[in-house]
A tleap script that builds the chain and sets N, CA, C and O, in Angstrom:
source leaprc.protein.ff14SB
mol = sequence {
  NMET ILE LEU PHE ALA CYS LYS ASN ASP ALA
  ALA LYS GLU LYS ALA GLU VAL LYS LEU ASP
  THR THR MET VAL VAL GLU PRO LYS VAL ASP
  PRO VAL LYS TYR ASN ILE ALA LEU VAL ASP
  ASN VAL LYS ASP PRO SER CYS GLY MET PRO
  VAL THR ALA GLY ILE GLY ASP THR ALA HIE
  PHE ASN ASN LYS THR ILE GLY PHE CYS SER
  LYS GLU CYS LYS ASP PHE PHE LEU LYS ASP
  ALA ALA LYS ASN PHE THR ALA VAL GLU TRP
  LYS CLYS
}
set mol.1.N position { 20.318 8.700 -17.874 }
set mol.1.CA position { 20.281 9.736 -18.864 }
set mol.1.C position { 21.095 10.903 -18.311 }
set mol.1.O position { 20.960 11.263 -17.141 }
set mol.2.N position { 21.931 11.485 -19.150 }
set mol.2.CA position { 22.752 12.616 -18.754 }
set mol.2.C position { 22.344 13.817 -19.581 }
set mol.2.O position { 22.315 13.742 -20.809 }
set mol.3.N position { 22.026 14.931 -18.923 }
set mol.3.CA position { 21.672 16.165 -19.608 }
set mol.3.C position { 22.575 17.268 -19.085 }
set mol.3.O position { 22.869 17.331 -17.891 }
set mol.4.N position { 23.010 18.131 -19.982 }
set mol.4.CA position { 23.855 19.252 -19.597 }
set mol.4.C position { 23.120 20.545 -19.918 }
set mol.4.O position { 22.398 20.623 -20.912 }
set mol.5.N position { 23.301 21.552 -19.085 }
set mol.5.CA position { 22.726 22.864 -19.360 }
set mol.5.C position { 23.792 23.906 -19.080 }
set mol.5.O position { 24.442 23.883 -18.034 }
set mol.6.N position { 23.962 24.807 -20.012 }
set mol.6.CA position { 24.982 25.836 -19.847 }
set mol.6.C position { 24.597 27.019 -20.721 }
set mol.6.O position { 24.002 26.844 -21.784 }
set mol.7.N position { 24.935 28.217 -20.276 }
set mol.7.CA position { 24.630 29.409 -21.068 }
set mol.7.C position { 25.619 29.577 -22.215 }
set mol.7.O position { 25.370 30.352 -23.137 }
set mol.8.N position { 26.722 28.870 -22.167 }
set mol.8.CA position { 27.762 28.962 -23.182 }
set mol.8.C position { 27.324 28.137 -24.397 }
set mol.8.O position { 27.161 26.922 -24.285 }
set mol.9.N position { 27.130 28.782 -25.561 }
set mol.9.CA position { 26.681 28.093 -26.771 }
set mol.9.C position { 27.681 27.048 -27.241 }
set mol.9.O position { 27.279 26.019 -27.784 }
set mol.10.N position { 28.972 27.286 -27.045 }
set mol.10.CA position { 29.987 26.314 -27.455 }
set mol.10.C position { 29.843 25.033 -26.629 }
set mol.10.O position { 29.991 23.924 -27.142 }
set mol.11.N position { 29.556 25.211 -25.354 }
set mol.11.CA position { 29.385 24.040 -24.488 }
set mol.11.C position { 28.137 23.269 -24.896 }
set mol.11.O position { 28.123 22.040 -24.832 }
set mol.12.N position { 27.091 23.972 -25.313 }
set mol.12.CA position { 25.856 23.312 -25.723 }
set mol.12.C position { 26.093 22.431 -26.942 }
set mol.12.O position { 25.520 21.347 -27.049 }
set mol.13.N position { 26.936 22.895 -27.860 }
set mol.13.CA position { 27.216 22.118 -29.062 }
set mol.13.C position { 27.947 20.833 -28.727 }
set mol.13.O position { 27.750 19.820 -29.399 }
set mol.14.N position { 28.800 20.853 -27.684 }
set mol.14.CA position { 29.576 19.677 -27.313 }
set mol.14.C position { 28.801 18.722 -26.408 }
set mol.14.O position { 29.177 17.560 -26.253 }
set mol.15.N position { 27.741 19.209 -25.824 }
set mol.15.CA position { 26.977 18.382 -24.879 }
set mol.15.C position { 26.323 17.216 -25.613 }
set mol.15.O position { 25.820 17.359 -26.728 }
set mol.16.N position { 26.345 16.083 -24.966 }
set mol.16.CA position { 25.727 14.889 -25.525 }
set mol.16.C position { 24.605 14.441 -24.606 }
set mol.16.O position { 24.668 14.606 -23.388 }
set mol.17.N position { 23.608 13.887 -25.199 }
set mol.17.CA position { 22.532 13.286 -24.429 }
set mol.17.C position { 22.654 11.782 -24.628 }
set mol.17.O position { 22.582 11.272 -25.747 }
set mol.18.N position { 22.842 11.083 -23.503 }
set mol.18.CA position { 22.976 9.629 -23.571 }
set mol.18.C position { 21.809 8.997 -22.833 }
set mol.18.O position { 21.474 9.395 -21.717 }
set mol.19.N position { 21.210 8.029 -23.454 }
set mol.19.CA position { 20.116 7.305 -22.837 }
set mol.19.C position { 20.650 6.026 -22.224 }
set mol.19.O position { 21.457 5.323 -22.832 }
set mol.20.N position { 20.202 5.735 -21.041 }
set mol.20.CA position { 20.599 4.497 -20.364 }
set mol.20.C position { 19.718 3.376 -20.896 }
set mol.20.O position { 18.541 3.283 -20.547 }
set mol.21.N position { 20.285 2.536 -21.731 }
set mol.21.CA position { 19.518 1.438 -22.319 }
set mol.21.C position { 19.646 0.158 -21.511 }
set mol.21.O position { 19.145 -0.887 -21.925 }
set mol.22.N position { 20.313 0.227 -20.358 }
set mol.22.CA position { 20.479 -0.966 -19.528 }
set mol.22.C position { 19.378 -1.096 -18.486 }
set mol.22.O position { 19.360 -2.068 -17.731 }
set mol.23.N position { 18.452 -0.131 -18.429 }
set mol.23.CA position { 17.392 -0.171 -17.438 }
set mol.23.C position { 16.509 -1.386 -17.678 }
set mol.23.O position { 16.109 -1.667 -18.808 }
set mol.24.N position { 16.214 -2.093 -16.611 }
set mol.24.CA position { 15.347 -3.258 -16.688 }
set mol.24.C position { 14.031 -2.903 -16.012 }
set mol.24.O position { 14.015 -2.438 -14.872 }
set mol.25.N position { 12.954 -3.121 -16.705 }
set mol.25.CA position { 11.631 -2.858 -16.141 }
set mol.25.C position { 10.997 -4.209 -15.827 }
set mol.25.O position { 10.783 -5.043 -16.707 }
set mol.26.N position { 10.705 -4.396 -14.532 }
set mol.26.CA position { 10.093 -5.654 -14.127 }
set mol.26.C position { 8.582 -5.531 -14.228 }
set mol.26.O position { 8.018 -4.467 -13.974 }
set mol.27.N position { 7.933 -6.624 -14.602 }
set mol.27.CA position { 6.472 -6.564 -14.709 }
set mol.27.C position { 5.836 -6.363 -13.342 }
set mol.27.O position { 6.353 -6.829 -12.327 }
set mol.28.N position { 4.713 -5.665 -13.330 }
set mol.28.CA position { 3.985 -5.441 -12.083 }
set mol.28.C position { 3.333 -6.747 -11.655 }
set mol.28.O position { 2.675 -7.424 -12.445 }
set mol.29.N position { 3.532 -7.082 -10.389 }
set mol.29.CA position { 2.968 -8.316 -9.853 }
set mol.29.C position { 1.842 -7.939 -8.903 }
set mol.29.O position { 2.024 -7.116 -8.006 }
set mol.30.N position { 0.695 -8.537 -9.103 }
set mol.30.CA position { -0.419 -8.276 -8.198 }
set mol.30.C position { -0.087 -8.840 -6.822 }
set mol.30.O position { 0.476 -9.930 -6.717 }
set mol.31.N position { -0.432 -8.102 -5.766 }
set mol.31.CA position { -0.151 -8.603 -4.431 }
set mol.31.C position { -0.956 -9.864 -4.133 }
set mol.31.O position { -2.055 -10.053 -4.655 }
set mol.32.N position { -0.401 -10.707 -3.300 }
set mol.32.CA position { -1.078 -11.937 -2.901 }
set mol.32.C position { -2.290 -11.550 -2.070 }
set mol.32.O position { -2.203 -10.683 -1.200 }
set mol.33.N position { -3.389 -12.177 -2.331 }
set mol.33.CA position { -4.597 -11.924 -1.560 }
set mol.33.C position { -4.840 -13.134 -0.670 }
set mol.33.O position { -4.925 -14.270 -1.137 }
set mol.34.N position { -4.950 -12.858 0.625 }
set mol.34.CA position { -5.156 -13.923 1.597 }
set mol.34.C position { -6.628 -13.979 1.993 }
set mol.34.O position { -7.284 -12.949 2.150 }
set mol.35.N position { -7.122 -15.173 2.147 }
set mol.35.CA position { -8.487 -15.404 2.560 }
set mol.35.C position { -8.493 -15.592 4.073 }
set mol.35.O position { -7.690 -16.364 4.600 }
set mol.36.N position { -9.388 -14.897 4.783 }
set mol.36.CA position { -9.396 -15.004 6.245 }
set mol.36.C position { -9.753 -16.414 6.709 }
set mol.36.O position { -9.471 -16.770 7.853 }
set mol.37.N position { -10.364 -17.217 5.851 }
set mol.37.CA position { -10.696 -18.591 6.220 }
set mol.37.C position { -9.440 -19.453 6.366 }
set mol.37.O position { -9.486 -20.523 6.974 }
set mol.38.N position { -8.324 -18.989 5.809 }
set mol.38.CA position { -7.091 -19.775 5.836 }
set mol.38.C position { -6.243 -19.536 7.086 }
set mol.38.O position { -5.271 -20.254 7.320 }
set mol.39.N position { -6.602 -18.535 7.887 }
set mol.39.CA position { -5.815 -18.249 9.086 }
set mol.39.C position { -6.583 -18.676 10.333 }
set mol.39.O position { -7.808 -18.797 10.316 }
set mol.40.N position { -5.841 -18.901 11.409 }
set mol.40.CA position { -6.425 -19.399 12.648 }
set mol.40.C position { -6.682 -18.305 13.680 }
set mol.40.O position { -7.273 -18.574 14.727 }
set mol.41.N position { -6.255 -17.093 13.406 }
set mol.41.CA position { -6.407 -16.009 14.380 }
set mol.41.C position { -7.497 -15.027 13.970 }
set mol.41.O position { -7.906 -14.972 12.810 }
set mol.42.N position { -7.965 -14.241 14.966 }
set mol.42.CA position { -9.009 -13.250 14.750 }
set mol.42.C position { -8.407 -11.871 14.518 }
set mol.42.O position { -8.900 -11.099 13.696 }
set mol.43.N position { -7.321 -11.563 15.259 }
set mol.43.CA position { -6.665 -10.256 15.167 }
set mol.43.C position { -5.174 -10.434 14.922 }
set mol.43.O position { -4.585 -11.452 15.287 }
set mol.44.N position { -4.582 -9.433 14.301 }
set mol.44.CA position { -3.130 -9.389 14.137 }
set mol.44.C position { -2.531 -9.319 15.546 }
set mol.44.O position { -2.810 -8.367 16.275 }
set mol.45.N position { -1.721 -10.296 15.947 }
set mol.45.CA position { -1.181 -10.301 17.309 }
set mol.45.C position { -0.176 -9.184 17.585 }
set mol.45.O position { 0.123 -8.903 18.745 }
set mol.46.N position { 0.341 -8.553 16.558 }
set mol.46.CA position { 1.314 -7.482 16.748 }
set mol.46.C position { 0.655 -6.131 16.990 }
set mol.46.O position { 1.124 -5.354 17.820 }
set mol.47.N position { -0.431 -5.844 16.271 }
set mol.47.CA position { -1.056 -4.516 16.380 }
set mol.47.C position { -2.520 -4.556 16.801 }
set mol.47.O position { -3.091 -3.523 17.151 }
set mol.48.N position { -3.130 -5.733 16.771 }
set mol.48.CA position { -4.519 -5.859 17.200 }
set mol.48.C position { -5.558 -5.614 16.122 }
set mol.48.O position { -6.756 -5.655 16.399 }
set mol.49.N position { -5.121 -5.360 14.901 }
set mol.49.CA position { -6.068 -5.110 13.812 }
set mol.49.C position { -6.811 -6.405 13.460 }
set mol.49.O position { -6.180 -7.457 13.357 }
set mol.50.N position { -8.134 -6.355 13.275 }
set mol.50.CA position { -8.881 -7.553 12.897 }
set mol.50.C position { -8.443 -8.070 11.525 }
set mol.50.O position { -8.221 -7.288 10.601 }
set mol.51.N position { -8.323 -9.383 11.405 }
set mol.51.CA position { -7.911 -9.945 10.114 }
set mol.51.C position { -8.989 -9.738 9.053 }
set mol.51.O position { -8.705 -9.842 7.860 }
set mol.52.N position { -10.225 -9.445 9.472 }
set mol.52.CA position { -11.289 -9.170 8.503 }
set mol.52.C position { -11.045 -7.864 7.761 }
set mol.52.O position { -11.627 -7.638 6.700 }
set mol.53.N position { -10.183 -6.993 8.311 }
set mol.53.CA position { -9.852 -5.728 7.650 }
set mol.53.C position { -8.849 -5.932 6.519 }
set mol.53.O position { -8.662 -5.046 5.685 }
set mol.54.N position { -8.217 -7.074 6.489 }
set mol.54.CA position { -7.261 -7.375 5.423 }
set mol.54.C position { -6.020 -8.044 5.962 }
set mol.54.O position { -5.531 -7.702 7.038 }
set mol.55.N position { -5.521 -8.989 5.216 }
set mol.55.CA position { -4.318 -9.731 5.602 }
set mol.55.C position { -3.234 -9.423 4.592 }
set mol.55.O position { -3.410 -9.647 3.395 }
set mol.56.N position { -2.108 -8.907 5.073 }
set mol.56.CA position { -0.998 -8.562 4.196 }
set mol.56.C position { 0.091 -9.606 4.160 }
set mol.56.O position { 0.923 -9.605 3.252 }
set mol.57.N position { 0.099 -10.510 5.149 }
set mol.57.CA position { 1.128 -11.551 5.205 }
set mol.57.C position { 0.690 -12.611 6.199 }
set mol.57.O position { -0.196 -12.368 7.019 }
set mol.58.N position { 1.303 -13.781 6.132 }
set mol.58.CA position { 1.012 -14.861 7.065 }
set mol.58.C position { 2.300 -15.505 7.535 }
set mol.58.O position { 3.355 -15.355 6.919 }
set mol.59.N position { 2.191 -16.228 8.646 }
set mol.59.CA position { 3.314 -17.014 9.157 }
set mol.59.C position { 2.749 -18.313 9.711 }
set mol.59.O position { 1.605 -18.368 10.162 }
set mol.60.N position { 3.559 -19.342 9.671 }
set mol.60.CA position { 3.181 -20.622 10.247 }
set mol.60.C position { 4.035 -20.839 11.479 }
set mol.60.O position { 5.263 -20.784 11.417 }
set mol.61.N position { 3.365 -21.089 12.617 }
set mol.61.CA position { 4.073 -21.300 13.874 }
set mol.61.C position { 3.243 -22.236 14.740 }
set mol.61.O position { 2.035 -22.044 14.880 }
set mol.62.N position { 3.883 -23.247 15.321 }
set mol.62.CA position { 3.199 -24.236 16.167 }
set mol.62.C position { 1.967 -24.827 15.482 }
set mol.62.O position { 0.902 -24.936 16.092 }
set mol.63.N position { 2.114 -25.197 14.247 }
set mol.63.CA position { 1.040 -25.805 13.446 }
set mol.63.C position { -0.179 -24.912 13.278 }
set mol.63.O position { -1.288 -25.409 13.078 }
set mol.64.N position { 0.010 -23.622 13.356 }
set mol.64.CA position { -1.072 -22.658 13.158 }
set mol.64.C position { -0.662 -21.684 12.051 }
set mol.64.O position { 0.518 -21.376 11.885 }
set mol.65.N position { -1.641 -21.212 11.308 }
set mol.65.CA position { -1.414 -20.167 10.310 }
set mol.65.C position { -1.921 -18.864 10.902 }
set mol.65.O position { -3.099 -18.733 11.234 }
set mol.66.N position { -1.017 -17.906 11.030 }
set mol.66.CA position { -1.346 -16.637 11.662 }
set mol.66.C position { -1.334 -15.543 10.599 }
set mol.66.O position { -0.374 -15.415 9.839 }
set mol.67.N position { -2.403 -14.759 10.552 }
set mol.67.CA position { -2.515 -13.668 9.598 }
set mol.67.C position { -2.085 -12.349 10.221 }
set mol.67.O position { -2.337 -12.085 11.396 }
set mol.68.N position { -1.426 -11.524 9.403 }
set mol.68.CA position { -0.940 -10.209 9.838 }
set mol.68.C position { -1.394 -9.158 8.840 }
set mol.68.O position { -1.605 -9.452 7.664 }
set mol.69.N position { -1.542 -7.916 9.327 }
set mol.69.CA position { -1.975 -6.843 8.431 }
set mol.69.C position { -0.852 -6.411 7.491 }
set mol.69.O position { -1.115 -5.848 6.428 }
set mol.70.N position { 0.412 -6.675 7.880 }
set mol.70.CA position { 1.539 -6.251 7.051 }
set mol.70.C position { 2.757 -7.132 7.322 }
set mol.70.O position { 2.797 -7.886 8.293 }
set mol.71.N position { 3.742 -7.018 6.444 }
set mol.71.CA position { 5.000 -7.740 6.614 }
set mol.71.C position { 5.718 -7.250 7.871 }
set mol.71.O position { 6.370 -8.031 8.565 }
set mol.72.N position { 5.594 -5.956 8.158 }
set mol.72.CA position { 6.254 -5.389 9.340 }
set mol.72.C position { 5.704 -6.002 10.626 }
set mol.72.O position { 6.465 -6.302 11.547 }
set mol.73.N position { 4.382 -6.190 10.691 }
set mol.73.CA position { 3.786 -6.813 11.876 }
set mol.73.C position { 4.227 -8.275 11.983 }
set mol.73.O position { 4.489 -8.767 13.081 }
set mol.74.N position { 4.307 -8.957 10.863 }
set mol.74.CA position { 4.781 -10.337 10.874 }
set mol.74.C position { 6.228 -10.392 11.364 }
set mol.74.O position { 6.566 -11.229 12.201 }
set mol.75.N position { 7.078 -9.514 10.852 }
set mol.75.CA position { 8.484 -9.489 11.263 }
set mol.75.C position { 8.621 -9.208 12.753 }
set mol.75.O position { 9.458 -9.809 13.426 }
set mol.76.N position { 7.791 -8.288 13.276 }
set mol.76.CA position { 7.800 -7.984 14.713 }
set mol.76.C position { 7.429 -9.235 15.513 }
set mol.76.O position { 8.075 -9.551 16.512 }
set mol.77.N position { 6.400 -9.937 15.077 }
set mol.77.CA position { 5.955 -11.157 15.742 }
set mol.77.C position { 7.069 -12.202 15.762 }
set mol.77.O position { 7.319 -12.832 16.789 }
set mol.78.N position { 7.729 -12.380 14.630 }
set mol.78.CA position { 8.739 -13.428 14.505 }
set mol.78.C position { 10.023 -13.140 15.284 }
set mol.78.O position { 10.823 -14.050 15.499 }
set mol.79.N position { 10.237 -11.891 15.713 }
set mol.79.CA position { 11.425 -11.584 16.522 }
set mol.79.C position { 11.413 -12.380 17.822 }
set mol.79.O position { 12.470 -12.769 18.320 }
set mol.80.N position { 10.229 -12.625 18.373 }
set mol.80.CA position { 10.088 -13.447 19.581 }
set mol.80.C position { 8.773 -14.204 19.470 }
set mol.80.O position { 7.840 -13.975 20.239 }
set mol.81.N position { 8.717 -15.108 18.503 }
set mol.81.CA position { 7.476 -15.803 18.171 }
set mol.81.C position { 6.917 -16.606 19.343 }
set mol.81.O position { 5.702 -16.625 19.542 }
set mol.82.N position { 7.765 -17.264 20.117 }
set mol.82.CA position { 7.285 -18.077 21.237 }
set mol.82.C position { 6.540 -17.210 22.253 }
set mol.82.O position { 5.479 -17.600 22.739 }
set mol.83.N position { 7.082 -16.058 22.567 }
set mol.83.CA position { 6.437 -15.137 23.523 }
set mol.83.C position { 5.172 -14.535 22.911 }
set mol.83.O position { 4.122 -14.509 23.554 }
set mol.84.N position { 5.270 -14.054 21.674 }
set mol.84.CA position { 4.137 -13.390 21.022 }
set mol.84.C position { 2.996 -14.356 20.693 }
set mol.84.O position { 1.850 -13.935 20.537 }
set mol.85.N position { 3.305 -15.635 20.588 }
set mol.85.CA position { 2.291 -16.649 20.283 }
set mol.85.C position { 1.224 -16.689 21.374 }
set mol.85.O position { 0.062 -16.980 21.091 }
set mol.86.N position { 1.604 -16.403 22.607 }
set mol.86.CA position { 0.654 -16.431 23.729 }
set mol.86.C position { -0.365 -15.305 23.626 }
set mol.86.O position { -1.425 -15.385 24.245 }
set mol.87.N position { -0.069 -14.249 22.853 }
set mol.87.CA position { -0.976 -13.108 22.735 }
set mol.87.C position { -1.968 -13.246 21.576 }
set mol.87.O position { -2.805 -12.367 21.371 }
set mol.88.N position { -1.879 -14.331 20.828 }
set mol.88.CA position { -2.742 -14.500 19.665 }
set mol.88.C position { -4.169 -14.786 20.123 }
set mol.88.O position { -4.404 -15.626 20.991 }
set mol.89.N position { -5.120 -14.064 19.517 }
set mol.89.CA position { -6.550 -14.320 19.767 }
set mol.89.C position { -7.040 -15.277 18.682 }
set mol.89.O position { -7.115 -14.919 17.507 }
set mol.90.N position { -7.367 -16.482 19.091 }
set mol.90.CA position { -7.734 -17.544 18.139 }
set mol.90.C position { -9.213 -17.523 17.790 }
set mol.90.O position { -10.046 -17.056 18.567 }
set mol.91.N position { -9.520 -18.031 16.618 }
set mol.91.CA position { -10.922 -18.226 16.221 }
set mol.91.C position { -11.535 -19.277 17.128 }
set mol.91.O position { -10.861 -20.195 17.595 }
set mol.92.N position { -12.815 -19.122 17.361 }
set mol.92.CA position { -13.525 -20.103 18.216 }
set mol.92.C position { -14.160 -21.168 17.397 }
set mol.92.O position { -14.795 -22.070 17.943 }
savepdb mol mol.pdb
quit
């Protein structure tokens, strides 16, 4: 949308208001909800937050499903997954 403002009355008469009709509105998607029963770890291996507080993302590594509090923690883990895998606290 373009709007013009000017103290000059002649300019105001020439000003046009154009609406952007090409805007696309995507429907709101509910976030995925993860069940703690589906993951094999007790705490987020990147930050230490308990998975019972909420799982924002998961990753599969070495035949295990690991829960993370956020995508950022998952991305941090995956930068060196083999090393970070040793720090995972597993369910008993």
